[in-house]
N, C-alpha and C positions, 0 to 999 in steps of 0.2 A: 503494499499499499503506499510505503514511503517513497518508492520509485516513481509510483504513479501521481503522487502529489507534486514531485520535482518536475514531472513532465508537464503537468497543470500549471505549476508556478511559472515555469518558462514561457508558457503561452499567455498568462494572465499579467505577470510583473514586467510590463513594459509601457512605456508613456502613453502610447495609443490605447491600449486595452485600459488602462486606469483612467484616462480622459473618458473614454466610451461608457465606463462604469458611472462616472460622476455625471456625465450629461444624461445617461439613461435613467438614473435615479431621480435627478431634478426634475426631468420632463415627466416621468412617471407621477412623481408628487402633484405637479401641476394638474395632470390629467385626473388623478385621483380626488383633487380638492375641488374640482369644478363640477358641481351637480349635472349630471346628464352624460358626462364623459366617464371613462372607466380605464382601468387597466388593460381590458379586453380591446378596447377602441384604440388605446395606445400602441398595443402590439399590431393591431390590424392595420393602422397607419403606416408602421415602420417595417412591416414584413416584407414588401416589395423592394424596400432599399437594401435589405440583408442579401438579396440575391447576387449583388455585386461585390459583397465583402467576404472576407474568408470565413470558414465555418466557425472559427473560435471567435472572431471579432462578431460576426453576426450573431451567434447564441448569447455572447455576454451583453450585447445590446438589448436583446429581449428579455433575458433574466433580470436585467437592471431596471427596465421599464416595468417588470412585474412586481419587484419588490418595492419601487416608489409608487407605483399605482394603488397597490393595497394599503399602505401606510398612508398615504395622502388623503384618504377618505375620512380620515379622523377629523381633519381641520375643519371642513365644512360642516360635519356632524356636530362637533362641538360648539362651533361659533355661531351657527345659525340654525342649528336642529335639521339640517339637510343632509342626509348621509351622501357623500360624494360616490361611494361606490356600493353595491349591494352587501359587500363585507362589513360595512361600517353603519348598517341599521340599528343595531342595538347600542352602539355608542352613543347616540342621540340620547338614550334614555336618562343617562346619569350625566353625560358630558354637558349637554345644554343647561339643564338645572344649575350645574357648578358655574357655569358663565353667567347665567341670569343673577346668581348670588354675589358675582363679582369675583369669581375663583377661575376665570377662564384660563389664565396662564398655567395655574396648577393642573387644571384637567388636560391642557395639552402637553405639559410636561410628563404627566402620568401617561398620556397615549403614546407619546413619543419613546419614552423608556421601554414600555411593555411591547411595544411593536418590534423594538430592537430585540428584546429578550426572546419573543415569540420566534422570530426569523431565526435567531442564533440556535434556539432548542431544536428547531425543525431541521436545520442544517446538520446537526450533529445526528440525529435520527437517520436523515437521509443518507449520510456517509457511512454509518456504522451498522445500521440495521435494516436497509432497503431490501437486501435480497430476503430475509425472513419475514418482514411485514408484507412484502409483495406476494409470497406464498400464502400468507393468510387472506390477503384481499382477493386473490384468484379464486379462492373457495366460495365467494359470494355469488349467489345467483337470484332468482327471482323471490324464493321463500325468505332469504335473508335481508335482501334489500326492503320487502315488505314490512319485515318485523323491525328493522332500523327505523322505517319511516313511522310506524306505529309508536315506538318508543320516543322518537322525535316529537310526536304530537302531544305527548303527555307533558311536554314543557309548556304546552299553552297554559295550563293551571298555574305555573309559576309566573306566567306573564300577565296574567288576567287582573292584577291590581286588587281592589277590595271585593269585587264580584266576579266569582267564578263564572257564573251566568253569563254575564256579558263578554268575559274572555272567550267563552265557548262559542258564543254567537259570534264574535269577531273572527275566531279561527276557522269556523266552519263556513263564514261567509268567504274567507280566502280560498278555501277548498272548492266553492261553488265557483267563484269567478275564474279559477283555473281550469275549470272543465270547458270552458268557452274555446272554440275552434275545432281543429280537427282531432278526432280520436285516434290517439297514437296506435292502437290494436286493430280496429276496424276500419280506420280511415274514413269514418262517418262525420258529417258536419254536425256539430252541437252548438245550440242556442246562437247561431250566427244570424239567424232572421233574413237570410238572403244577401247579408252585407259581405262582399268578397273580402274586405279588409280584416274581417273578424276570422277568416279561415285559419290563421296561424295563432289566433288567440291574442291575448294582451301581453306585450313585452314586458319583462320584469322592470327595466329602467324607468319607463314612464309611469308604472305604478308606483314605484318607490318615490319618484320625484313628487307626483301628485299627491300621494297619501301623507307625506311628510313636509315637502317644500311648499307647495301651494296651499295645503291645509294650515300650515304655520303662517303664510302670508295673510291669509283669510282671517285667522284668529286675531293677530296682530292688528290688523286693519279694523277688526270690530272694536278692539280696545281703544285705538285711536280716535274713532268716531265721537268719542266723548270727552277727549282732550285736545287741548290747543296745539300740543306738540309732542311727537311720538318720543317715548322715554328712551334715553340712551344708557346703555349698559356702561357704568363706571368701572375702570379697571386701573389700579396704580402699577403702570409698567415698571417704573423706577424701583418698586418693591421686589422685582423677581430675583430670586436668588437660586443660581443653578437652574434645576428644573422645576422648582416651584413646589417641592414636597420634601419632607424630612426622611433621614434613614430609618427613624422609628417607623413611620408609615410604610416605608418600602419593604422592611422586615416584616411587618404585620400582614404583608399581602403574599409571603411565601408560597403557602399551600393553595391559595387562589390561583396564583401564577402557574404552579406545577399542574394543578387539575385542569385548568384552562389549556394550557399548552399541549398536554397530552391528548385532551378531547380535540383540540384542533387539528394536531397531528392525525389522529385516528381518523377523523372525518375527512381530512384532506386525502388519506390514502384511498378512501372508498371512492371510486370513479364516479363523476356525474354528479357530486354533491357541493364539495368546495366551502370557501370560506364564507358566502352568504348564509349557510345553514350554520356553519361552526360558530359564529358569533353570537347567534340568537340563542342556540343550545347552550353554549357556555354561560350565557348571561342567566338563563333560567336555571341551570344546574347550580351556578353559584349563589343565586338568590335562594334557592331551595334549602341549601345547607347553611346559610348565613344565620347567625344569632339575632340579627335585626333586619328580617325580609322586608318589614315595612317601610325602611328608609330608601330602598331601592326606587329609582325614579324620581327622588327628591334630592339627588345630587351627592352621591358617594363614589369615592374612588374605586371601590370594590367592582362596580358595574363596568368601568372603563379598563380595570385590569383585565377583567374576564374577557370582554370582547375584543381587545386590542391584542392580547397575547395569543388567543384562539385563532384570530382571522390571519395573522402573521405566521403562525404555527403551520397553519394549513397549506401555505406555500410549498414547504419542504415536503409536507404530506403529499400533496397533489403531484409532486414530483416523482415520487416513489413508483406509483405504477407506469409514469410515463416513460422513465429511464430503464426500469427493469423488465416491463412487459409491453411497451409501445401503447399503453392505454392512457389517454389523457384524463387527470383526475378531475378537472373542470374546464370551463370555456377557455380560460387563458392559456392552460397548458395544451388545449387543443391548438391555439395559435403556435405555441412553441413547437408543437409536433409538425405544424406546417413549415416553420422555420428550418427545422432539422431535415425534412423532406426535401426542401428547396435546395439544401447544401448536399444531398444525396446520402444523408445518414438515416439509417433505419434504427429507431429506438427498440430496445430490447436486450436480452442477455449478452447477445455478441457485441453489442455496443461497448461493454466493458473490456473488451480485449481487442476490438478493431479500431475504436476512437476513443482511447484512454485519455488524449489530450482534451477532448471536448468534455468529457464526462468530468474529469477533475477541474477543468476550467469553469465548468458550471458550479461545482462545490466552492471554490475558491471566490468566485464572482457573489455568490450568496453571502458568504462572510464579508467581503469587502464592501459589497453593497449594502450591507446591514450597518456596518459602521460609517459608511457615507450618509445613508438616511439618517442615522442618528445626529451626525455634525450639521448637515444642512438644515433638518428640522429645528435643531437647538438653536443655531445662529439665525433662523427665521423665525423663532419663537416670538421676540419683540416685535417683529413685524406682523405676525399674525394676531398678537394681542392688540396691537395698534388698530387693527380693523374694527375692533370693538368700539372705538372712539367715533366711528363715523354713525351719525344719527340714522336710525332704522328708517325714517321716511326718505331717505337718499339711498339707503343700502338695499331694501326690500323691493323697490321697483327695478333695480338693476339684477338683483337674484332672480325675480319673476322672468326677466328677458333672457337670462342665462338658461333658465329651466326650459323655457319654450324652444330656444336655439337648440339646446342639448337634446331635448326630445325629437326634434325635427331632424337633427342630424345623425340619430340612431338608425334610421332607415330611409332618410329622405321622403317621409310620409307625413302628410298633415293630419292623418289619421291618430299618429302617435302624440301629436299636441292635443287633440281632443280627448285622448285617453288621460293626459296629465291633468287636464280640466275636470274630467269626469271624476277621477280618483282624489283630486283635490276637494271637490265638493263632497264626496263621500268621507274623506277625512274629517272635513269641517264638521259635517253631521255626526260622526263618531264622537268628536269633541263635545258637541252640544248635549249629547245624552250620556256622556261619561262612559263611552265604550273604548277601551284601549285598542290601538292601531297595531301593535306589535304582534298579537296572536294572528292578525289578518294575513301579515306578511309571511309568518311560519306556515299558515295553511296554504297559502298561495305558492310557496316553494316545495312543501313537503307533499301537498294533496296529489298532484299528478304522478309522484314518484310511488306513492303508496297505491294509487289505483292502477297504474300500468302493472307494477309487479305482483299485484293481487290476481289480476287476469291472467298475467303469464304463467304464474304459479298453478293457478287453476286449469288452464290449458295443459301444461305439463302434468299434472296429477289427474286429469280427466275429471275434474270436478271434485276430488277428494281434498276437503279442509284440512284433514288430519296430517298431512304433509307439512304444513307449517308448523306443526307442534313434534313432529318426529325428526325434523332435520335439528342437529344438536345446536348449531351457531344460531338459527331461527329462533329455536325454543328459548335460548338463553336471552335473546332480546325481548322476546314477549314476556318471559318471567320479569326482566328488569321493568318493563312498561307497566306490569301489575304492581310490582312493589312501588314505582314512582307514584301510581294512582292511589294506592292504599295510603301511602305516606302523606300525600297531598290532601287526601280526604280528611285523614286523622287530624293534620294541622288545622284545617278549615272548621272542625268540629270544635277542637280546642280553642280557636280563636273566637267562634261564636259564642261558647261558653263564658269566656272572659268578657266578651261585650255585654253579654246578659246580665252578668254579676256586677259589671262596673256601673 
């Protein structure tokens, strides 16, 4: 392995490659921070450019964009409650409340540090454990994916806030909206009402932008209706020391960090899931095991630690099946697969012997890229915090414009702009009746995964439901889901008794 690292170091440690890493991470952060753009879009735009580059330089650029793009989403999530990427959805839940309390720099500092830690954790796993973990992931079929999806949906309860009923309404609404479009198994049009644009369903990015960004703009506009000037969040930028939080706070999050990182790595390894699910699941898991779950959503760093560690840990996790098996772990690694194919490289077991320089260049790029991300975002921390001084009645119209442009740029369709507005109104309606939006996103992402694999499993088993229970890994996740539901119900009963006696 040492010889392989030396080969990779020779490919990466030169002025051109290091410059490409810094450029890629910086640009990725910008793409991640702007709502409507994403790491996937950054790679899609730069993929054709890599055709003229050497294999190592091209892959180094794409991996750097990936790292910066996933981390960059925390900036807009924390500052404006708009997730820059799907991987930063749950970062909004506690990041923005901290900003509203005047602790935006602290929230950004926590997000940056744990993004770095998550990336480093997943890189270590990728280097030392990828063959073993790839063998486990290859055993996952329709039964296992269905059970993983069921277990994931039990997190709805943890994201439901005070009312589990309202949380379930939100979550199952997300599942229903996800069924719009072409049926993945039977190729049947569902709920399209003869509209061609609905044939492919609702794109996740316009849904996210609408549900969080546009809804937040409408909520803020309603508040401003009764005031002469929109309130500006006040932050003392001069008071920022380091990353804005103490060593005591850092060490208090060690188990949170470890659990979230491992969860992100595990979810990243499972093909087709990715950081969008990892950050929501980690948030729900940490909230469920917390001693003060009622504080989540009001502005605690625990939530940011969970989401930013997990979504960045999913980066290395998603690369495990790509490099070891040639199976992309998420949409971004699908772009990386395209980049490798353009260079004539076939990902898989033979890649570790035939393209050693590329494999270990990827490992080293992730380590160097993580440090580049840490320094670039650290020195940009004061700039990000300064954005909070801009009055919202100037900032929000600009954000609205970016949201519309970003939505249109996804597929050059006006339909996506209407989608943003539709889900913006839905998000505003949720706010008015106190229904949480986060379970909706979980249902929207996980619902299709559960439905598709349920039907595939039943096709394989010829209608025999017991196969979901007799397959060991599937049964394990279903038992975990049952335990999760039982613990949640017990906790709600206990809280209800406390409320009744208080």
